[in-house]
C-alpha positions, 0 to 999 in steps of 0.5 A, spaced: 175 899 408 171 902 403 175 898 398 173 891 401 166 894 401 165 895 393 169 888 392 163 884 397 158 888 393 160 887 386 162 879 388 155 880 391 151 882 384 156 877 380 154 871 385 147 872 384 147 873 377 151 866 376 146 863 381 140 866 376 144 862 371 147 856 373 153 859 373 157 855 377 164 856 374 163 864 377 158 863 382 166 859 385 170 866 383 164 870 388 164 866 393 172 865 393 174 872 392 169 874 398 173 869 403 178 872 401 176 879 403 172 876 409 179 873 412 183 880 410 178 883 414 178 878 420 172 875 419 174 868 420 168 866 420 165 868 415 171 867 410 170 859 412 163 859 410 164 862 403 171 858 402 167 852 403 161 854 398 167 856 393 170 848 394 164 845 394 162 849 387 169 846 385 168 839 386 162 839 382 166 843 376 172 838 377 176 844 377 182 842 381 186 848 380 180 852 384 180 847 389 187 847 390 185 855 391 180 854 396 183 848 400 189 853 401 184 858 403 181 853 409 188 852 411 189 859 412 183 860 416 184 853 420 191 856 423 189 862 424 184 860 429 189 856 432 185 849 429 192 846 427 191 839 425 184 841 421 190 846 417 194 841 417 190 836 413 188 842 409 194 844 406 196 837 405 190 836 401 192 842 397 198 839 396 197 833 393 192 837 388 198 842 385 203 836 385 199 832 380 197 838 376 205 840 376 205 847 380 211 847 382 210 854 385 204 852 389 208 846 392 213 850 394 207 855 397 203 849 401 211 847 403 211 853 407 204 852 410 205 847 412 212 848 416 208 854 420 203 849 422 208 845 424 212 849 428 206 850 431 204 844 433 212 844 437 214 839 429 220 843 428 224 837 424 218 836 421 218 844 419 225 843 417 223 838 412 218 842 409 222 848 409 228 845 404 222 843 399 220 850 399 226 854 398 229 848 393 222 849 389 224 856 389 229 856 387 229 852 382 223 856 378 227 863 380 222 866 385 226 870 389 221 873 393 219 866 394 226 864 396 226 871 402 219 868 404 221 861 406 228 864 409 224 868 413 221 862 415 226 859 417 228 864 421 223 864 425 223 856 426 230 858 429 227 862 434 222 857 436 228 853 437 231 858 441 237 858 436 237 867 436 244 866 433 242 860 427 237 865 425 242 870 423 243 865 416 236 866 414 235 873 416 241 875 412 239 871 405 231 873 406 234 881 407 239 881 401 233 879 396 228 883 400 233 889 397 234 887 391 226 886 390 225 892 394 220 888 397 218 893 403 214 888 406 219 883 407 224 889 409 219 891 415 218 884 417 226 883 417 227 890 421 222 889 427 224 881 428 232 885 429 230 890 433 229 886 439 236 882 437 240 888 436 237 891 443 240 884 446 246 885 443 247 891 447 246 897 442 240 901 446 240 907 441 239 904 434 234 899 437 230 905 439 231 908 433 228 903 429 222 902 434 220 908 433 221 908 425 217 902 425 211 905 429 212 911 425 211 906 419 213 910 413 211 907 406 217 910 402 222 905 401 228 909 401 226 911 409 228 903 411 234 903 407 239 906 412 237 901 417 237 894 413 244 896 409 246 897 417 242 891 419 246 886 413 253 890 416 252 888 423 250 881 422 257 880 418 261 884 423 259 879 429 252 880 430 252 872 431 258 872 435 255 878 440 248 874 441 252 868 443 256 872 449 249 876 451 244 873 457 239 869 453 233 873 452 226 871 447 226 875 441 220 878 440 215 875 435 216 878 428 210 880 424 207 874 419 210 875 412 206 877 407 203 873 401 207 871 395 201 872 393 201 865 399 195 863 395 
């Protein structure tokens, strides 16, 4: 919280100076940072206001990259507050700008965001198409973090389709990449998702141990290694078969994967 307070104080100073000098470019940057800080702290009305202000300045300047960034931020606010049609509109506008600029990574990020929004709207086939496009683009540019994030989204789509067994392939692919990259947030997300599946498969002891580990929330990657590799072996050994035979029970909703940095 102290870091956010410092960031906000500096941005307010920069904003005031930019207004005094008529420097709209740096005003827009300050508004963007203030919007992201507000979003991170759950202050969504403030995040929306700052992002709208930055977008207005960027439109005056004709700065397309920054416009796309602000549109994505507005889409994130709309999504998290349940305004899904508005979120879709913002992400689509950002996508069009990024496509025109040749921003492959940015397009892939928008595809993921549009896929998540489609899931929320119940348009599961549309979500699959968005994730397929994102996966193709991230692979084309060699962005393995983005590839893992998309696989996590594909896993969540399988849960939305109530097909737990189908979720294991993207879970496995995402976990392999996350381990290679030592991406702790993704590993934690995948283990949290797997715990109820492991319980559903009949291994209460391991599931409970995972619950305890995740509740303790250690910050060292080493603390999660054994369970992560055990999960890979469990999937390969027949986790799908075990889950298919087990009584159907909905998996707990996994945590949202962190940004890539997912503008």
